[in-house]
Each structure stands twice: as C-alpha cells, then as structure tokens.
LUMKOL-403096 format. One line per field, with one value per atom (N, C-alpha, C): x, y, z; atom name; residue number from 1. Coordinates in Angstrom, 1 decimal. Each point is the difference from the previous one (the first is absolute). Example, Ala and Ser with C-alpha at 12.3 -4.5 7.8 and 13.67 -1.06 7.14 Angstrom:
BEGIN
xx	13.2 -0.9 0.9 -0.4 0.9 -0.8
yy	-5.7 1.2 1.2 1.1 1.1 1.1
zz	7.8 0.0 0.0 -0.7 0.0 0.8
atom	N CA C N CA C
nr	1 1 1 2 2 2
This chain:
BEGIN
xx	0.9 -1.0 1.2 -0.4 0.7 -0.7 0.0 -0.3 0.3 0.4 0.6 -0.4 1.6 -0.2 -1.0 0.6 -0.7 -1.6 -0.2 -1.8 -0.1 0.6 -0.6 -0.4 1.1 0.1 -1.1 -0.3 -1.2 -1.1 -0.4 -0.9 -0.4 0.7 0.3 -0.6 0.6 -0.2 -1.3 -1.3 -0.9 -1.0 -1.1 0.4 -1.2 -0.4 -0.9 -0.1 -1.2 0.4 0.7 -0.1 1.2 0.0 1.3 0.0 1.2 -0.7 0.5 1.3 1.0 0.8 0.4 -0.3 0.4 0.7 0.8 0.7 0.8 -0.7 0.0 1.4 0.4 0.8 -1.8 0.5 -0.2 -0.5 -1.1 -0.9 0.2 0.6 -0.5 -1.6 -1.0 -0.7 -0.8 -1.5 -0.9 -0.6 -0.9 -1.1 -0.1 -0.6 -0.3 0.2 -1.0 -0.6 1.7 0.3 1.6 0.9 0.2 0.2 -0.3 -1.6 -0.1 0.5 -0.2 0.2 1.5 1.1 1.5 0.3 -0.6 -0.4 -0.5 -0.8 -0.5 -1.8 -0.6 -1.4 -0.8 -1.3 -0.9 -0.4 0.5 -0.3 -2.1 0.5 -1.6 -0.9 0.7 -0.4 -1.2 -1.2 -0.9 -0.3 0.6 -0.2 1.2 0.6 1.5 -0.4 -0.5 0.2 1.3 -0.3 1.0 -0.2 0.8 0.1 1.1 -0.1 1.4 1.1 0.5 1.8 -0.5 -1.3 0.0 -0.9 -0.6 -1.2 1.0 0.4 1.6 0.6 0.8 0.1 -0.5 -0.9 -1.1 -0.6 0.0 -0.5 1.0 1.3 1.0 0.5 -0.3 0.2 -0.3 -1.4 -0.8 0.3 -0.1 0.6 0.8 0.9 1.5 -0.5 -0.8 0.5 -1.7 -0.8 -0.6 -0.6 -0.5 0.2 -2.0 0.4 -1.9 -0.7 0.2 -1.1 -0.6 0.4 -0.7 1.2 0.7 0.1 0.7 1.4 0.5 1.8 0.1 1.1 1.3 0.8 0.9 1.7 -0.7 1.6 -0.8 1.2 -0.5 -0.4 -1.0 -0.5 0.8 1.7 0.3 1.3 0.3 1.0 -1.3 -0.8 -0.3 -0.8 -0.4 0.2 1.3 0.6 2.0 0.2 -0.4 0.3 -0.9 -0.9 -0.9 0.2 0.4 0.3 1.6 0.7 1.6 -0.7 -0.6 -0.1 -0.8 -0.8 -1.2 1.6 0.6 1.3 0.9 -0.2 1.2 -0.5 -1.5 0.0 0.1 0.6 0.4 -1.0 0.4 -1.2 -1.2 0.1 -1.0 -0.7 -0.9 -0.9 0.3 -0.3 -0.3 -1.6 -0.3 -1.5 0.2 -1.5 0.3 -1.8 -0.2 -1.1 0.4 -1.5 -0.2 -1.1 -0.1 -1.4 -1.3 -0.4 -0.7 -0.4 -1.3 -0.3 0.0 0.2 -0.1 0.9 0.3 1.2 0.2 0.8 0.2 0.3 0.2 -0.7 -1.2 -1.0 -1.4 -1.3 -0.9 -0.6 -1.6 -0.4 0.5 0.9 0.7 1.2 -0.2 -0.4 -0.1 0.9 0.4 0.9 0.4 0.0 0.9 0.9 -0.2 0.7 1.5 1.5 1.1 0.6 -0.4 0.3 -1.3 0.6 -1.1 -0.2 1.1 -0.7 -1.3 -0.1 -1.4 0.8 0.8 -0.4 1.3 0.0 1.3 -0.3 1.4 0.1 1.2 -0.5 1.8 -0.1 1.3 0.4 0.6 -0.7 1.0 0.2 2.0 -0.1 0.2 0.4 0.4 0.3 2.3 0.1 1.1 0.3 1.3 1.3 0.4 0.9 0.2 -1.1 -0.6 -1.6 -0.2 -0.9 -0.4 -0.9 -0.4 -1.0 -0.2 -0.6 0.0 -0.9 -0.1 -0.3 -0.6 -1.4 -0.1 -0.7 0.0 -1.1 -0.5 -1.2 0.2 -1.0 -0.3 -1.3 0.4 -1.5 -0.7 -1.6 -0.1 0.2
yy	-0.8 0.7 1.5 0.8 0.5 1.8 0.4 1.7 0.7 1.0 0.9 0.9 -0.4 0.8 1.5 0.8 1.2 -0.4 -0.3 -0.9 -0.1 -1.6 0.2 0.3 1.2 1.5 0.6 0.1 1.1 -0.2 -1.7 0.0 -0.3 -0.7 -0.1 1.6 0.8 0.8 1.3 -0.7 0.5 0.1 1.4 0.2 -0.8 -1.2 -0.4 -1.1 -0.1 -0.5 -1.5 -0.6 -1.1 -0.3 -0.1 -0.7 -0.8 -0.6 -1.8 -0.5 -0.4 0.1 -1.9 -0.2 -1.9 -0.1 -0.9 -0.5 -1.3 -0.8 -1.7 -0.1 -1.1 -1.0 -1.0 -0.6 -0.8 -0.8 -0.8 -1.0 -0.1 1.2 0.2 0.4 -0.1 0.8 -1.5 -0.7 -0.6 0.5 1.5 0.4 0.9 1.0 1.8 -0.5 -0.8 0.0 -0.2 -1.0 -0.3 1.5 1.3 0.7 1.2 0.1 0.7 -0.4 -1.4 -0.7 0.4 -0.4 0.8 1.2 0.4 1.5 1.3 -1.2 0.8 0.3 -1.0 0.9 -1.4 1.0 -1.6 -0.2 -1.6 -1.3 0.8 -0.1 1.2 -1.5 -1.0 -1.2 0.5 -0.2 0.1 1.8 0.8 1.3 0.4 -1.1 0.9 0.4 0.9 0.6 0.4 -1.2 -0.3 0.9 0.8 1.2 0.0 0.3 0.1 0.8 0.5 0.8 1.4 0.6 1.0 0.7 -0.7 0.2 0.0 -1.1 -0.1 1.3 0.2 1.6 0.9 0.4 0.4 1.0 -2.1 0.1 0.7 -0.8 0.8 1.3 0.9 1.4 1.0 -1.6 1.4 -0.3 -0.3 -0.4 0.6 -0.2 1.1 0.8 0.8 1.4 1.1 -1.2 1.2 -1.4 1.1 -1.0 -0.6 -1.4 -0.1 0.4 0.8 0.3 1.5 0.9 0.8 0.9 -0.8 0.1 1.0 0.5 0.8 -0.3 1.2 -1.1 0.2 -1.1 -0.6 0.1 -0.1 -0.1 0.2 1.1 0.0 -1.0 0.0 -0.7 -0.9 1.1 -0.4 -1.2 0.6 -1.0 -1.5 0.0 -0.7 -0.8 0.0 -1.1 -0.1 0.4 -0.5 -1.3 1.0 -1.4 -1.5 0.8 -1.5 -1.3 0.9 -0.5 -0.5 0.4 -0.9 -1.0 0.1 -1.2 -1.3 0.3 -1.0 -0.7 0.8 -1.0 -1.1 0.8 -0.3 -2.1 -0.5 -1.2 -0.5 0.6 -0.7 0.6 -0.3 0.3 -0.6 -1.2 -0.8 -1.0 -0.8 -0.8 0.6 1.1 0.5 0.6 -0.8 0.3 0.9 0.5 1.7 0.1 0.0 -0.1 1.3 0.2 1.6 -0.7 0.6 0.2 0.8 0.0 1.2 -0.2 -0.3 0.6 1.7 0.1 2.1 0.4 0.8 1.2 0.2 0.1 0.8 1.9 0.3 1.6 0.3 -0.8 0.1 0.0 0.9 -0.8 0.3 -1.0 -1.3 -1.4 0.5 -1.5 -1.0 -0.8 -1.5 -1.0 -0.7 -0.7 -1.4 -0.9 -0.9 0.2 0.8 -0.3 -0.6 0.6 -0.9 0.1 0.8 0.5 0.8 -0.1 0.4 1.6 1.3 1.0 0.3 0.9 1.1 -0.8 0.4 0.2 -1.0 -0.5 -0.4 -1.2 0.5 -0.5 -0.2 -1.0 -0.5 -0.8 -0.4 -0.7 -1.4 -1.5 -1.0 -0.1 -0.4 -0.7 -1.2 -1.2 -0.6 -0.5 0.3 -0.4 -0.8 -0.1 -1.1 0.6 1.1 0.6 -0.2 -0.1 -0.2 0.6 0.7 0.0 1.4 0.2 1.4 0.4 1.4 0.6 0.9 1.1 1.5 0.4 1.0 -0.1 0.6 1.4 0.9 0.4 -0.2 0.6 1.1 1.5 0.6 0.2 0.9 0.5 1.1 0.0 1.4 0.9
zz	0.1 -0.5 0.2 -0.7 -0.2 0.0 1.1 0.5 0.1 0.3 0.0 0.7 1.2 1.4 0.2 -1.2 0.7 -0.5 -1.1 0.1 1.0 0.9 0.9 1.5 -0.1 1.4 0.0 -1.6 0.0 0.3 -0.5 -0.2 1.7 0.6 1.3 0.8 -0.6 0.7 0.0 -1.0 -0.5 1.6 0.0 1.3 0.4 0.6 0.5 1.9 0.6 1.1 -0.1 -1.2 -0.2 -1.5 -0.2 -0.7 0.1 -1.5 0.1 -1.6 0.0 -1.6 0.5 -0.2 -0.6 -0.9 -0.1 -1.4 0.4 -0.9 0.6 -1.5 0.0 -0.5 -0.7 -1.3 -0.8 1.0 0.2 0.0 1.9 0.7 1.4 0.3 -0.7 0.3 -1.3 0.3 -0.9 -0.8 1.4 -0.8 0.2 -0.4 0.7 1.9 0.9 1.4 0.4 -1.2 0.7 0.3 -1.1 0.3 1.1 0.0 1.0 1.3 0.2 2.0 -0.2 -0.7 -0.6 0.7 -0.7 0.1 1.4 0.6 1.3 0.1 -1.6 -0.7 1.4 -0.3 -0.1 -1.4 -0.4 -0.7 -0.5 -1.7 -0.4 -0.9 0.0 -0.1 -2.0 -0.1 -0.7 -0.4 1.2 -0.3 -0.6 -0.7 -0.8 -1.7 -0.4 -1.1 -1.2 -0.5 -1.2 -1.1 -0.1 -1.3 -0.9 -1.0 -1.5 0.5 -0.1 -0.1 -0.6 -0.6 -0.3 1.1 0.5 1.6 0.8 0.7 0.8 0.0 -0.9 -0.2 0.4 -0.8 0.7 1.9 0.1 1.7 1.0 -0.4 0.9 -0.6 -0.7 -0.3 0.6 0.2 0.3 1.8 0.8 1.4 0.3 -1.4 0.9 0.0 -1.1 -0.6 1.3 0.4 1.1 1.6 0.8 1.0 -0.3 0.8 0.2 0.1 1.5 0.3 -0.1 -0.3 -1.0 -1.3 -1.0 -0.3 -1.0 1.2 -0.3 -0.2 -1.2 -0.6 1.5 -0.3 0.9 -0.7 -1.3 -1.4 -0.8 -1.0 -1.7 -0.7 -0.9 -0.5 -1.2 -0.2 -0.6 0.1 1.8 0.8 0.2 0.2 0.3 -1.0 -1.1 -1.9 0.3 -0.2 0.1 1.4 0.9 1.5 -0.6 -0.5 -0.2 -1.2 -1.4 -0.9 0.4 0.6 0.4 0.9 0.9 1.2 -0.9 -1.0 -0.8 -0.4 -1.0 -0.6 0.4 0.5 1.5 0.1 -0.8 0.7 -0.9 -1.4 -1.4 -1.2 -1.1 -0.9 -0.8 0.4 -0.6 1.0 0.3 1.1 1.5 -0.1 0.9 0.5 1.0 0.7 1.2 -0.4 1.5 0.8 0.8 0.8 1.3 0.3 0.6 0.8 1.0 0.4 0.2 -1.4 -0.4 -1.7 0.1 -1.5 -0.7 1.3 0.0 -0.7 -0.1 0.2 0.7 0.9 1.2 -0.2 -0.8 -0.1 -0.4 0.4 -0.3 1.5 -0.4 1.3 -0.5 0.4 1.2 -0.5 1.1 -0.6 1.3 -0.7 1.2 -0.2 0.6 0.4 1.0 -0.2 1.2 0.7 1.4 0.5 -0.1 0.1 0.6 1.6 0.8 0.9 0.8 1.1 0.7 0.3 -1.0 0.0 -0.7 -0.4 0.0 -1.9 -0.8 -1.4 0.0 -0.9 -0.8 -1.2 -1.2 -1.0 -0.7 -0.5 -1.0 -0.8 -0.9 -0.8 0.0 0.0 -0.1 -1.0 -0.4 -1.2 0.1 -0.6 -0.5 -1.1 -0.3 -1.5 0.2 -1.4 -0.3 0.5 0.4 1.3 1.0 0.2 1.7 0.1 1.6 0.4 1.4 -0.2 1.1 0.3 0.5 0.6 0.0 0.2 0.2 0.3 1.2 0.9 1.2 -0.2 0.9 0.6 1.1 1.1 0.6 -0.3 0.6 1.2 0.6 0.8 -0.6 0.7 -0.3 1.1
atom	N CA C N CA C N CA C N CA C N CA C N CA C N CA C N CA C N CA C N CA C N CA C N CA C N CA C N CA C N CA C N CA C N CA C N CA C N CA C N CA C N CA C N CA C N CA C N CA C N CA C N CA C N CA C N CA C N CA C N CA C N CA C N CA C N CA C N CA C N CA C N CA C N CA C N CA C N CA C N CA C N CA C N CA C N CA C N CA C N CA C N CA C N CA C N CA C N CA C N CA C N CA C N CA C N CA C N CA C N CA C N CA C N CA C N CA C N CA C N CA C N CA C N CA C N CA C N CA C N CA C N CA C N CA C N CA C N CA C N CA C N CA C N CA C N CA C N CA C N CA C N CA C N CA C N CA C N CA C N CA C N CA C N CA C N CA C N CA C N CA C N CA C N CA C N CA C N CA C N CA C N CA C N CA C N CA C N CA C N CA C N CA C N CA C N CA C N CA C N CA C N CA C N CA C N CA C N CA C N CA C N CA C N CA C N CA C N CA C N CA C N CA C N CA C N CA C N CA C N CA C N CA C N CA C N CA C N CA C N CA C N CA C N CA C N CA C N CA C N CA C N CA C N CA C N CA C N CA C N CA C N CA C N CA C N CA C N CA C N CA C N CA C N CA C N CA C N CA C N CA C N CA C N CA C
nr	1 1 1 2 2 2 3 3 3 4 4 4 5 5 5 6 6 6 7 7 7 8 8 8 9 9 9 10 10 10 11 11 11 12 12 12 13 13 13 14 14 14 15 15 15 16 16 16 17 17 17 18 18 18 19 19 19 20 20 20 21 21 21 22 22 22 23 23 23 24 24 24 25 25 25 26 26 26 27 27 27 28 28 28 29 29 29 30 30 30 31 31 31 32 32 32 33 33 33 34 34 34 35 35 35 36 36 36 37 37 37 38 38 38 39 39 39 40 40 40 41 41 41 42 42 42 43 43 43 44 44 44 45 45 45 46 46 46 47 47 47 48 48 48 49 49 49 50 50 50 51 51 51 52 52 52 53 53 53 54 54 54 55 55 55 56 56 56 57 57 57 58 58 58 59 59 59 60 60 60 61 61 61 62 62 62 63 63 63 64 64 64 65 65 65 66 66 66 67 67 67 68 68 68 69 69 69 70 70 70 71 71 71 72 72 72 73 73 73 74 74 74 75 75 75 76 76 76 77 77 77 78 78 78 79 79 79 80 80 80 81 81 81 82 82 82 83 83 83 84 84 84 85 85 85 86 86 86 87 87 87 88 88 88 89 89 89 90 90 90 91 91 91 92 92 92 93 93 93 94 94 94 95 95 95 96 96 96 97 97 97 98 98 98 99 99 99 100 100 100 101 101 101 102 102 102 103 103 103 104 104 104 105 105 105 106 106 106 107 107 107 108 108 108 109 109 109 110 110 110 111 111 111 112 112 112 113 113 113 114 114 114 115 115 115 116 116 116 117 117 117 118 118 118 119 119 119 120 120 120 121 121 121 122 122 122 123 123 123 124 124 124 125 125 125 126 126 126 127 127 127 128 128 128 129 129 129 130 130 130 131 131 131 132 132 132 133 133 133 134 134 134 135 135 135 136 136 136 137 137 137 138 138 138 139 139 139 140 140 140 141 141 141 142 142 142
C-alpha cells in the first residue's frame, strides 16, 4: 500500500470529534466488516452500501470538505477532491470494491446512515483492493 505521508497527515488532521484512517495489507481483511473491526468501528453487516469508484470518490470528498453536523467547510473543496483521489488510488487501479454507511451523499440534508460509532454523526468509506484494504471514517457531534 502506497499512500504518501502528507496525504495521511492531511486526512488525519481533518477537524472532527474523531477520525479513523486504517490501512491494511492484502489479505488482512476478508470483508468490509473485518476492516471496520480492525479500525475500531462497529461492523455494519447488511447495512454496508457498495458503490462504484466515482461515487466513492464523491462521498469521500464530501466528508473531507464539510463537517457532518452543520455542513461547514473544514477544508477546501480542491484539497478534499485531491485527498479523496489519492486515498482511493492507493488500493489499486483495478478490482477494488468500495462501501459506505449511506446511500445518501453526506453533503445533502436529510442525510440518513447506519452508524458505526456512538457519536451523533459518522460517515466513511471502506475499500478492498488488490494493493490492500482500509477505511477512512469521521465522527462529528452537533
């Protein structure tokens, strides 16, 4: 897994109550629930929503760009888009699978989701790819 240290740093510094960024080597996780457990999140089971690569990038960019509670900008849209692309590319170009905790985009209201934490709001992306697997998740409070 090759994710530049500055990308990791910027993603972890996203203002939030808590941020999870877990990167795993190939075969460390069998499914999305394994990734969640390893990261310290609640497994979602049937509540995982699988999405394509473009939707995963849009979802992740929205999470990075604005907080979940009030939709306030927490980083520029340009930086959020760049970080989302870098994160997803790290898992390999082909045969990657992506899942979120919502069929809605987090920048719209109302936003419905399956919680993976005890916090008021949480959202993220789990990825399984040929170069490894991982998750980026954030939690916000109102």
